[in-house]
ROPAVEX-581942 format. One line per field, with one value per residue: residue in three letters; chain; x, y, z of N, C-alpha, C, O in turn. Coordinates in nm, 2 decimals. Atoms other than C-alpha are relative to their C-alpha. Example, Ala and Ser with C-alpha at 12.3 -4.5 7.8 and 13.67 -1.06 7.14 Angstrom:
// residues 2
residu = ALA SER
chaine = A A
n.px = 0.09 -0.09
n.py = -0.12 -0.11
n.pz = 0.00 0.00
ca.px = 1.23 1.37
ca.py = -0.45 -0.11
ca.pz = 0.78 0.71
c.px = 0.09 -0.08
c.py = 0.12 0.11
c.pz = 0.00 0.08
o.px = 0.19 -0.03
o.py = 0.12 0.22
o.pz = 0.07 0.09
//
This chain:
// residues 59
residu = UNK UNK UNK UNK UNK UNK UNK UNK UNK UNK UNK UNK UNK UNK UNK UNK UNK UNK UNK UNK UNK UNK UNK UNK UNK UNK UNK UNK UNK UNK UNK UNK UNK UNK UNK UNK UNK UNK UNK UNK UNK UNK UNK UNK UNK UNK UNK UNK UNK UNK UNK UNK UNK UNK UNK UNK UNK UNK UNK
chaine = A A A A A A A A A A A A A A A A A A A A A A A A A A A A A A A A A A A A A A A A A A A A A A A A A A A A A A A A A A A
n.px = -0.13 0.01 -0.02 0.07 0.05 -0.06 0.00 0.18 0.00 -0.05 0.04 0.15 -0.02 -0.01 0.10 0.01 -0.16 0.06 0.17 0.02 -0.09 0.07 0.15 -0.07 -0.03 -0.17 -0.11 -0.08 0.02 -0.14 0.08 0.10 -0.08 -0.14 0.10 0.03 -0.11 -0.05 0.05 -0.06 -0.08 -0.02 0.09 -0.11 -0.02 0.09 0.05 -0.08 -0.02 0.10 -0.02 -0.09 0.13 0.05 -0.09 0.02 0.09 -0.04 0.12
n.py = -0.04 -0.03 -0.17 -0.07 0.04 -0.05 -0.15 -0.09 0.00 -0.16 -0.10 0.02 -0.03 -0.16 -0.12 0.05 -0.06 -0.21 -0.06 0.00 -0.08 -0.10 0.04 0.07 -0.23 0.01 -0.03 -0.07 -0.03 0.09 0.19 0.04 -0.08 0.14 0.11 -0.01 0.04 0.14 0.07 -0.06 0.03 0.14 -0.02 0.01 0.13 0.08 -0.04 0.09 0.11 0.04 -0.02 0.14 0.08 0.01 0.01 -0.15 0.07 -0.08 -0.03
n.pz = -0.09 -0.13 0.02 0.06 -0.10 -0.17 -0.04 -0.01 -0.19 -0.05 0.04 -0.06 -0.14 0.01 -0.03 -0.12 -0.16 0.01 -0.03 -0.14 -0.05 0.02 -0.11 -0.19 -0.02 -0.04 0.07 -0.01 0.10 0.13 0.00 0.15 0.11 0.06 0.10 0.13 0.12 0.02 0.11 0.11 0.08 0.03 0.07 0.16 0.01 0.04 0.10 0.06 0.04 0.08 0.15 0.07 0.01 0.07 0.11 0.13 0.14 0.10 0.08
ca.px = 0.62 0.67 0.84 0.55 0.34 0.52 0.54 0.09 0.12 0.33 0.16 -0.19 -0.02 0.07 -0.23 -0.36 -0.06 -0.16 -0.54 -0.45 -0.23 -0.42 -0.79 -0.57 -0.53 -0.18 0.00 0.29 0.29 0.64 0.53 0.29 0.42 0.75 0.47 0.31 0.65 0.73 0.43 0.49 0.81 0.68 0.39 0.68 0.80 0.54 0.41 0.80 0.78 0.43 0.57 0.86 0.58 0.41 0.61 0.66 0.42 0.54 0.27
ca.py = 0.42 0.38 0.73 0.89 0.72 0.78 1.16 1.21 1.04 1.31 1.54 1.45 1.42 1.79 1.90 1.71 1.88 2.27 2.23 2.09 2.35 2.60 2.45 2.39 2.85 2.74 2.76 2.88 3.08 3.00 2.61 2.63 2.88 2.57 2.32 2.47 2.53 2.16 2.08 2.33 2.18 1.78 1.93 1.99 1.69 1.48 1.69 1.58 1.25 1.26 1.40 1.11 0.89 0.99 0.95 1.30 1.26 1.46 1.61
ca.pz = 0.72 1.06 1.06 0.93 1.21 1.52 1.41 1.36 1.70 1.87 1.66 1.78 2.16 2.12 2.08 2.36 2.61 2.42 2.50 2.88 2.92 2.85 2.97 3.32 3.31 3.49 3.13 3.11 2.79 2.65 2.74 2.47 2.25 2.26 2.20 1.90 1.75 1.81 1.63 1.35 1.29 1.32 1.07 0.82 0.84 0.82 0.50 0.36 0.41 0.29 -0.07 -0.10 -0.07 -0.36 -0.67 -0.92 -1.24 -1.50 -1.71
c.px = -0.04 0.02 -0.13 -0.09 -0.01 -0.02 -0.17 -0.03 0.03 -0.07 -0.17 0.05 0.00 -0.13 -0.08 0.08 -0.04 -0.11 0.02 0.07 -0.04 -0.14 0.07 -0.01 0.13 0.10 0.07 0.02 0.09 -0.03 -0.09 0.03 0.12 -0.07 -0.04 0.13 0.03 -0.09 0.02 0.06 -0.03 -0.13 0.07 0.06 -0.03 -0.03 0.17 -0.02 -0.12 0.02 0.11 -0.05 -0.04 0.05 -0.10 -0.08 0.06 -0.11 0.02
c.py = 0.03 0.10 0.08 -0.03 0.03 0.16 0.04 -0.08 0.08 0.08 0.04 -0.03 0.12 0.05 -0.05 0.07 0.15 -0.01 -0.06 0.07 0.16 0.01 -0.01 0.14 0.00 0.02 0.07 0.02 -0.01 -0.13 -0.01 0.07 -0.12 -0.11 -0.03 0.04 -0.12 -0.04 0.07 -0.09 -0.17 0.03 -0.02 -0.10 -0.14 0.02 -0.04 -0.13 -0.05 0.00 -0.12 -0.12 0.00 0.02 0.15 -0.06 0.14 -0.01 0.08
c.pz = 0.12 0.03 0.04 0.12 0.12 -0.04 0.00 0.13 0.12 -0.04 0.08 0.18 0.04 0.01 0.15 0.14 -0.04 0.06 0.14 -0.01 0.05 0.08 0.16 0.02 0.04 -0.13 -0.04 -0.14 -0.06 0.01 -0.15 -0.08 -0.04 -0.08 -0.13 -0.09 -0.08 -0.13 -0.12 -0.07 -0.04 -0.13 -0.12 -0.01 -0.03 -0.14 -0.13 -0.07 -0.07 -0.16 0.00 0.00 -0.13 -0.15 -0.10 -0.11 -0.08 -0.08 -0.10
o.px = -0.12 -0.07 -0.14 -0.10 -0.11 -0.10 -0.19 -0.11 -0.06 -0.10 -0.22 -0.05 -0.07 -0.16 -0.10 0.06 -0.07 -0.13 -0.07 0.16 -0.01 -0.17 0.01 -0.06 0.20 0.21 0.02 0.04 0.09 -0.06 -0.09 0.04 0.13 -0.04 -0.02 0.13 0.04 -0.05 0.06 0.02 0.02 -0.17 0.04 0.08 0.03 -0.02 0.15 -0.02 -0.13 -0.03 0.06 0.01 -0.02 0.01 -0.21 -0.08 0.07 -0.17 -0.07
o.py = 0.11 0.16 0.13 0.08 0.07 0.22 0.15 -0.04 0.11 0.15 0.14 -0.01 0.15 0.14 0.03 0.07 0.23 0.08 -0.02 -0.01 0.24 0.09 -0.04 0.17 0.08 0.06 0.17 -0.08 -0.04 -0.18 -0.08 0.00 -0.15 -0.17 -0.13 0.02 -0.14 -0.09 -0.01 -0.14 -0.22 -0.08 -0.08 -0.11 -0.23 -0.09 -0.08 -0.16 -0.15 -0.07 -0.21 -0.20 -0.11 0.12 0.18 -0.18 0.25 -0.12 0.11
o.pz = 0.15 0.08 0.15 0.19 0.20 0.04 0.06 0.21 0.20 0.06 0.12 0.26 0.13 0.09 0.24 0.26 0.05 0.14 0.21 0.00 0.13 0.16 0.26 0.13 -0.02 -0.10 -0.10 -0.21 -0.18 -0.10 -0.24 -0.17 -0.15 -0.19 -0.21 -0.21 -0.20 -0.24 -0.20 -0.18 -0.14 -0.18 -0.22 -0.13 -0.09 -0.20 -0.24 -0.19 -0.14 -0.24 -0.07 -0.06 -0.18 -0.21 -0.12 -0.14 -0.03 -0.11 -0.18
//
């Protein structure tokens, strides 16, 4: 699924952006917090899409 792959790429890119801000020492804490919040929303969206890919199995 193309959307899922794009979300994974953006999630990975946010990791790099957050790390760069923190490592530079000049990272605005509000900016870091916004990026982390965006990363969590992406993770939730990815989980939702992954759940839709797996069919429910009634046991």
